[in-house]
C-alpha positions as CSV (number, residue, x, y, z in Angstrom):
1,M,120.3,38.6,176.4
2,K,121.3,40.1,173.1
3,T,122.1,43.8,172.9
4,K,121.8,46.0,169.8
5,S,124.9,47.0,168.1
6,P,125.5,50.7,168.6
7,R,125.4,51.2,164.9
8,S,122.0,49.3,164.3
9,A,119.8,52.0,165.9
10,P,120.9,54.9,163.7
11,S,120.5,52.6,160.8
12,A,116.9,51.8,161.7
13,R,116.3,55.4,162.5
14,K,117.7,56.5,159.1
15,K,115.3,54.1,157.4
16,T,112.3,55.3,159.4
17,D,113.2,59.0,158.5
18,S,113.5,58.1,154.9
19,Q,110.2,56.4,154.7
20,T,108.6,59.3,156.5
21,D,110.0,61.7,154.0
22,A,108.7,59.6,151.1
23,S,105.4,59.4,152.7
24,D,105.3,63.1,153.3
25,A,106.3,63.9,149.7
26,T,103.5,61.5,148.5
27,D,101.0,63.3,150.5
28,A,102.1,66.7,149.5
29,S,102.1,66.1,145.7
30,D,100.4,62.9,145.0
31,A,103.5,62.2,142.8
32,T,106.6,60.6,144.3
33,E,106.9,56.8,144.7
34,G,109.8,57.1,147.0
35,A,113.2,58.3,147.7
36,E,116.1,58.4,145.3
37,A,116.8,55.0,143.9
38,G,120.3,53.9,143.2
39,G,121.5,57.5,143.3
40,G,119.6,58.5,140.0
41,A,117.1,61.1,139.4
42,P,114.0,61.2,141.5
43,V,111.4,59.0,139.9
44,V,107.9,60.7,139.3
45,A,104.8,58.6,139.2
46,V,102.6,58.5,136.2
47,S,99.8,60.0,138.3
48,E,101.8,63.2,138.9
49,L,100.6,64.4,135.6
50,R,97.2,63.6,134.3
51,R,97.8,61.9,131.0
52,G,94.2,62.3,129.8
53,P,94.3,66.1,129.4
54,L,97.7,65.9,127.7
55,T,96.5,63.4,125.2
56,A,93.5,65.5,124.4
57,L,95.8,68.6,124.0
58,L,98.0,66.7,121.6
59,G,94.9,65.9,119.4
60,L,93.9,69.6,119.6
61,L,97.3,70.7,118.6
62,A,97.3,68.5,115.6
63,L,94.0,70.0,114.5
64,G,95.4,73.4,115.0
65,L,98.4,72.5,112.7
66,V,96.0,71.4,110.0
67,V,93.7,74.5,110.2
68,A,96.7,76.9,110.4
69,T,98.2,75.3,107.3
70,Y,94.8,75.6,105.4
71,M,94.5,79.4,106.6
72,T,98.0,80.1,105.4
73,V,97.3,78.5,102.1
74,A,94.1,80.3,101.8
75,H,95.8,83.7,102.5
76,L,98.2,83.1,99.6
77,E,95.4,82.0,97.3
78,L,93.4,85.1,98.0
79,F,96.3,87.6,97.6
80,H,98.4,85.8,94.9
81,G,96.1,83.4,93.1
82,T,93.9,83.7,90.0
83,G,90.9,85.1,91.9
84,S,88.8,82.1,91.8
85,F,89.6,80.8,95.3
86,K,86.9,80.8,98.2
87,S,87.4,79.2,101.6
88,I,85.2,76.4,102.7
89,C,84.2,78.3,105.8
90,N,82.3,81.3,104.2
91,F,78.7,81.4,105.3
92,G,77.5,84.9,104.6
93,A,78.5,88.5,105.7
94,H,79.0,87.7,109.4
95,L,80.7,84.4,109.0
96,S,83.4,84.7,106.5
97,C,86.9,83.4,106.8
98,D,88.0,85.2,103.6
99,A,86.9,88.6,104.9
100,V,89.0,88.1,108.0
101,N,92.0,86.4,106.1
102,T,92.3,89.4,103.8
103,S,92.1,92.1,106.4
104,D,94.9,94.4,107.5
105,Q,95.5,92.3,110.7
106,S,95.6,89.0,108.7
107,E,99.3,89.3,107.8
108,I,102.7,90.5,109.2
109,R,105.0,91.8,106.5
110,G,102.9,90.0,103.7
111,I,102.9,86.6,105.5
112,G,99.5,85.4,106.9
113,I,99.5,85.3,110.6
114,A,98.3,81.6,110.7
115,L,101.7,80.6,109.4
116,F,103.2,81.7,112.8
117,A,101.0,79.3,114.6
118,L,102.7,76.4,113.0
119,P,106.1,76.6,114.9
120,A,104.2,77.6,118.1
121,Y,102.0,74.4,117.9
122,A,104.9,72.3,116.9
123,M,106.8,73.5,120.1
124,M,103.7,72.9,122.3
125,A,103.3,69.5,120.8
126,F,106.9,68.5,121.5
127,L,106.7,69.6,125.0
128,V,103.3,68.0,125.7
129,Q,104.7,64.8,124.3
130,Q,107.7,65.0,126.7
131,A,105.4,65.6,129.5
132,R,103.5,62.5,128.7
133,S,106.4,60.2,128.1
134,L,109.1,61.3,130.7
135,R,109.0,59.6,134.1
136,T,111.2,62.3,135.9
137,K,110.6,65.8,137.2
138,Q,111.4,67.0,133.7
139,A,107.9,65.9,132.8
140,R,106.2,68.6,135.0
141,V,108.9,71.1,133.6
142,A,107.8,70.1,130.0
143,A,104.1,70.7,130.8
144,A,104.9,74.0,132.5
145,L,106.9,75.3,129.5
146,A,103.9,74.2,127.2
147,H,101.7,76.1,129.5
148,A,103.9,79.2,129.2
149,L,103.7,79.1,125.4
150,A,99.9,79.2,125.6
151,W,99.8,82.6,127.4
152,P,100.8,84.8,124.5
153,A,98.9,82.6,122.0
154,V,95.8,83.4,124.2
155,A,96.5,87.1,124.5
156,Y,96.8,87.3,120.6
157,S,93.5,85.3,120.3
158,A,91.8,87.9,122.5
159,Y,93.1,90.7,120.3
160,L,91.9,89.0,117.1
161,L,88.5,88.3,118.6
162,F,88.2,92.0,119.4
163,V,89.2,93.0,115.8
164,M,86.6,90.5,114.4
165,A,83.8,91.7,116.7
166,F,84.4,95.4,116.6
167,Q,86.3,96.3,113.5
168,L,85.6,93.7,110.8
169,H,82.0,92.8,112.1
170,T,82.5,89.3,110.8
171,F,83.9,86.1,112.3
172,C,86.1,83.3,110.9
173,L,85.2,79.8,112.1
174,F,88.7,78.5,111.4
175,C,90.2,81.5,113.4
176,L,87.9,80.6,116.2
177,T,89.0,77.0,116.1
178,L,92.7,78.2,116.5
179,D,91.5,80.5,119.4
180,T,89.9,77.4,121.0
181,V,93.1,75.4,120.6
182,N,95.1,78.2,122.2
183,V,92.6,78.4,125.2
184,S,92.6,74.6,125.5
185,A,96.4,74.6,125.7
186,L,96.3,77.0,128.7
187,V,93.6,75.1,130.5
188,L,94.5,71.4,129.8
189,T,98.2,71.9,130.9
190,A,97.1,73.4,134.2
191,V,94.6,70.6,134.7
192,A,97.2,68.0,133.8
193,A,99.6,69.5,136.4
194,R,96.9,69.9,139.0
195,E,97.9,73.5,139.3
196,T,96.4,77.0,138.7
197,P,97.6,78.7,135.5
198,P,99.3,81.4,137.3
199,A,101.1,79.2,139.6
200,L,102.1,76.9,136.6
201,L,103.4,79.8,134.8
202,G,105.6,80.6,137.8
203,E,107.0,77.2,137.6
204,A,107.9,77.5,134.0
205,W,109.6,80.8,134.6
206,A,111.6,79.3,137.6
207,A,112.6,76.3,135.5
208,L,114.2,78.5,132.8
209,D,117.1,79.0,135.2
210,G,117.6,75.4,135.9
211,P,116.0,72.1,134.7
212,G,114.1,73.8,131.9
213,K,117.0,75.1,130.0
214,R,117.6,72.0,127.9
215,L,114.0,71.3,127.1
216,T,113.6,75.1,126.2
217,A,116.5,75.0,123.8
218,I,115.3,71.7,122.1
219,A,111.7,73.1,121.8
220,A,113.1,76.3,120.4
221,G,115.0,74.3,117.9
222,V,111.9,72.4,116.9
223,G,110.1,75.7,116.4
224,A,112.9,77.1,114.4
225,V,113.0,74.1,112.0
226,V,109.2,74.3,111.5
227,L,109.4,78.0,110.9
228,A,112.1,77.7,108.4
229,F,110.1,74.9,106.5
230,A,106.9,76.9,106.6
231,L,108.6,80.1,105.2
232,G,110.2,78.1,102.6
233,G,106.9,76.5,101.6
234,H,105.2,79.9,101.7
235,A,107.8,81.3,99.3
236,W,107.5,78.4,97.0
237,L,103.7,78.4,97.0
238,R,103.6,82.1,96.4
239,A,105.8,81.9,93.4
240,S,103.8,78.9,92.1
241,L,100.5,80.8,92.4
242,E,101.9,84.0,90.8
243,A,103.2,81.9,87.9
244,D,99.8,80.3,87.5
245,A,98.2,83.7,87.6
246,R,100.5,84.9,84.9
247,A,99.8,81.8,82.8
248,A,96.1,82.4,83.1
249,V,96.4,85.8,81.5
250,T,98.8,84.8,78.6
251,T,97.1,81.6,77.4
252,P,93.7,81.7,75.8
253,S,91.1,80.5,78.3
254,G,88.2,79.8,76.0
255,S,84.7,80.3,77.3
256,A,85.1,82.4,80.4
257,E,83.1,85.6,79.9
258,P,84.5,88.8,81.3
259,G,82.4,90.4,84.0
260,G,80.6,87.1,84.8
261,D,81.1,84.8,87.7
262,E,83.9,82.7,86.1
263,P,87.6,82.6,87.3
264,V,89.9,85.3,86.0
265,S,90.7,84.8,82.2
266,I,93.0,86.4,79.7
267,D,90.3,89.1,79.0
268,D,90.2,89.9,82.6
269,I,93.9,91.2,82.5
270,I,95.2,91.7,79.1
271,P,93.8,91.4,75.5
272,R,94.5,88.3,73.3
273,P,97.4,89.0,70.9
274,G,95.3,87.5,67.9
275,P,92.1,88.2,66.4
276,R,89.1,88.2,68.7
277,K,85.4,88.4,68.2
278,L,83.9,91.4,69.7
279,P,81.1,91.1,72.2
280,T,77.6,91.8,70.7
281,K,75.6,91.8,73.9
282,R,74.8,95.5,75.2
283,W,74.3,96.1,78.9
284,Q,72.2,98.9,80.1
285,V,74.7,101.0,82.1
286,P,73.2,103.8,84.3
287,V,75.0,107.1,83.8
288,D,74.0,109.9,86.1
289,D,74.6,113.7,86.0
290,D,76.7,113.4,89.1
291,D,79.1,110.9,87.6
292,A,82.6,112.1,86.8
293,S,82.7,112.6,83.1
294,V,84.4,114.4,80.2
295,G,83.0,114.9,76.7
296,P,79.7,115.9,75.3
297,K,76.7,114.5,77.3
298,D,74.8,113.9,74.0
299,A,77.7,112.1,72.4
300,K,76.9,109.1,70.1
301,V,79.4,106.9,72.0
302,T,79.6,106.6,75.8
303,V,82.5,104.8,77.4
304,V,82.0,103.9,81.1
305,Q,84.9,102.6,83.2
306,F,84.4,100.8,86.6
307,A,87.8,101.1,88.2
308,D,89.7,101.1,91.4
309,F,92.5,103.7,92.0
310,Q,94.8,101.1,93.7
311,C,94.3,98.5,91.0
312,A,97.5,98.0,89.1
313,F,95.7,96.7,85.9
314,C,93.3,99.8,86.1
315,G,96.5,102.0,86.1
316,R,97.7,100.1,83.0
317,L,94.4,100.5,81.3
318,E,94.6,104.3,82.0
319,Q,97.8,104.4,80.1
320,Q,96.0,103.2,77.1
321,M,92.8,105.2,77.7
322,A,94.4,108.6,78.2
323,P,95.4,109.2,74.5
324,I,91.9,107.9,73.4
325,R,90.3,110.6,75.6
326,K,92.2,113.2,73.9
327,T,91.7,111.8,70.3
328,Y,87.8,111.6,70.8
329,A,87.2,114.5,73.2
330,A,84.7,116.1,71.0
331,Q,82.9,112.9,70.0
332,V,82.8,110.5,73.0
333,R,81.7,110.8,76.5
334,F,84.0,109.2,79.0
335,V,82.5,108.3,82.4
336,F,84.3,107.1,85.5
337,K,82.4,105.0,88.2
338,H,84.1,103.8,91.5
339,F,84.4,100.1,92.1
340,P,86.9,99.9,95.0
341,M,87.9,96.3,95.7
342,N,87.3,96.7,99.5
343,P,84.1,95.7,101.3
344,R,84.3,98.7,103.6
345,C,82.9,100.9,100.9
346,N,81.9,98.5,98.2
347,P,78.9,96.2,99.3
348,T,79.2,94.0,96.4
349,V,82.7,92.4,97.2
350,K,83.6,90.2,100.1
351,N,87.4,90.3,100.3
352,E,89.6,93.4,100.8
353,K,91.9,93.3,97.8
354,H,93.1,96.9,98.1
355,K,93.8,98.3,101.5
356,Y,93.5,102.1,100.6
357,A,90.9,101.8,97.8
358,C,88.1,103.3,99.7
359,E,90.2,106.4,100.8
360,A,91.4,106.9,97.2
361,A,87.7,106.8,95.9
362,Q,86.9,109.3,98.5
363,A,89.6,111.6,97.5
364,G,88.5,111.3,93.9
365,E,84.9,112.0,94.8
366,C,85.9,115.1,96.9
367,A,88.0,116.3,94.1
368,R,84.9,116.0,91.7
369,R,82.9,118.0,94.0
370,Q,85.4,120.8,93.6
371,G,85.5,120.4,89.8
372,K,89.0,118.7,89.6
373,F,88.2,115.0,89.3
374,W,90.4,114.4,86.3
375,P,93.5,116.0,87.5
376,M,93.1,114.1,90.6
377,H,92.3,111.0,88.8
378,D,95.6,111.3,86.7
379,L,97.6,112.0,89.8
380,L,96.2,109.0,91.8
381,Y,97.2,106.6,88.9
382,E,100.5,108.1,88.5
383,R,101.4,107.7,92.2
384,Q,99.7,104.4,93.0
385,A,102.6,103.4,95.2
386,H,101.8,106.4,97.6
387,I,98.0,106.1,97.9
388,E,97.8,106.0,101.6
389,R,96.1,109.0,103.4
390,A,99.2,111.1,103.6
391,G,99.7,110.6,99.8
392,L,96.1,111.5,99.1
393,D,96.4,114.7,101.1
394,A,99.5,115.6,99.2
395,D,97.8,114.9,95.8
396,A,94.8,117.0,96.9
397,A,97.2,119.9,97.7
398,E,99.1,119.5,94.3
399,V,95.9,119.6,92.1
400,G,94.8,122.8,94.0
401,L,91.9,121.7,96.2
402,D,90.5,123.8,98.9
403,L,92.1,121.6,101.7
404,A,89.7,122.6,104.4
405,A,86.7,121.7,102.2
406,Y,88.6,118.6,101.1
407,A,89.2,117.4,104.8
408,T,85.5,117.9,105.6
409,C,84.6,116.1,102.5
410,M,86.7,113.1,103.3
411,D,84.5,112.6,106.4
412,D,81.2,113.2,104.8
413,P,78.9,110.2,104.7
414,T,77.4,111.3,101.5
415,V,80.7,110.6,99.8
416,G,80.7,107.0,100.9
417,A,77.1,106.7,99.7
418,A,78.0,107.9,96.3
419,I,80.9,105.4,96.0
420,A,78.6,102.6,97.2
421,R,76.0,103.6,94.6
422,D,78.4,103.3,91.9
423,A,79.6,100.0,93.1
424,T,76.1,98.6,93.4
425,E,75.3,99.8,89.9
426,G,78.3,97.9,88.7
427,G,77.3,94.8,90.7
428,S,73.8,94.9,89.0
429,I,75.5,94.5,85.5
430,K,77.8,91.7,86.6
431,V,81.0,93.8,87.5
432,N,82.8,91.8,90.1
433,S,86.4,92.9,89.4
434,T,88.3,95.7,87.9
435,P,88.9,97.2,85.4
436,R,85.7,96.8,83.5
437,T,84.9,99.0,80.5
438,F,81.6,99.4,78.7
439,I,81.7,101.0,75.3
440,N,78.1,101.8,74.3
441,G,77.1,98.8,76.5
442,R,79.6,96.3,75.1
443,L,81.6,94.9,78.1
444,F,85.3,94.5,78.0
445,G,87.3,93.3,80.8
446,G,91.0,93.8,81.7
447,V,93.6,96.1,80.0
448,L,92.5,97.1,76.6
449,S,95.0,98.3,74.1
450,E,94.8,101.7,72.6
451,D,94.3,100.1,69.2
452,L,91.4,98.0,70.4
453,L,89.7,101.0,72.1
454,D,90.1,103.1,69.1
455,F,88.8,100.3,66.8
456,V,85.6,99.6,68.9
457,I,84.9,103.5,69.2
458,R,85.2,103.8,65.4
459,I,82.7,100.9,65.0
460,E,80.3,102.7,67.3
461,L,80.8,106.1,65.4
462,G,79.8,104.2,62.2
463,L,83.2,104.6,60.7
464,V,83.7,100.7,60.6
465,T,80.8,98.5,59.3
466,G,79.9,95.1,58.1
467,K,82.0,92.1,58.6
468,D,84.9,94.3,59.5
469,A,83.0,95.3,62.7
470,E,82.7,91.8,64.0
471,V,86.3,90.8,64.6
472,Y,89.2,92.8,65.9
473,A,92.6,92.1,64.4
474,P,95.5,93.8,66.1
475,K,97.7,95.9,64.0
476,P,101.0,94.2,63.1
477,A,103.8,95.3,65.3
478,A,106.0,97.9,63.7
479,S,109.2,96.5,62.3
480,E,112.4,97.8,63.8
């Protein structure tokens, strides 16, 4: 009769224990195939992480990268382009990507917020791909880290959704697409890991002190590289757009009519250097007794400006217009009408070009109600760099307004109604940008030279007639 070796029983017992441990681990996590093999890292079964949700998430992240790139380019076009750009996702007043993409909340230090989604999505995509391809416990760590990145993205999406719903009162479909990507990243990583979001977030936090360090460092590197390329591309595209805009106003553009629906042309910014045929069409420009004006009301010539106090080109035009007002103070009526490029107070524009334009227009209107519009007008253009509310209040004090009445006036709804009325009148005669100047109904766009203003006024006064009144030829530059 054979007897067992004293060493064989423990060996069998060790094997049984090992099998039991492996079985317990499989039952607990539906993940491990067995114990450590060959002394290497524990092998993780493909079934531990569900691959379907991770694959779907990769597709959504790719979509997010495309949409975020488009939104970044659109933001640059809207702020630095020639003014002709319109997003493909504008569908009226309550569905406007451009309205959201030009709001105060659309950028951080001059950079569209969509750009920052690019490194975030790149990091998530790297981690999700690692979770799909690795066959070690690092796969679950990668999924947990991707899940952790989704939390701040979802929180920021909630904030932007609040802004769209309660502040802007319009929605951006592309922004909502990015919000969907963010929420999907949170949900799909949890589904793939068969874990609740808070528990998976806890796993990510715990992994930072151990197995997640290397993956975190690599993911951060991926994000840093993508951010660097994105910022470099942003700077290049901004410079390119600004160069194109400068070229558009220094090269004759041909048929674009100022004040129409065409893209910005030379006459929208600066006058042509050579002879130019003067407009013959005359628009019926409404002028009211309440309009800010100077000069005789029964003047033979009326000059009406639609302008925005934050508009740099309006400021340049004012430098040319100021001496003309003095020269013709007894013969010409000069009228100022508000056309702030901000949809908060101008119902005819869709995009917020100038953040403080509404408040500046209010300050001008409140000064008019105290009989001091023109001193306030001059100071607003002189200090365009300080046109925020504190600067406006300082200007009001300097021109000698009753500050208590001014403060009350700034909150008076009739002030906003007066500004909106001016803007609506402008919109009815094809004013869609600033500055726009009507001289006895003749429409001129952009910054007019003092010489051109003087020439057209003399025509309207009857001092220039015949063929000479059809074409403007700039005076030759004075020789040095």
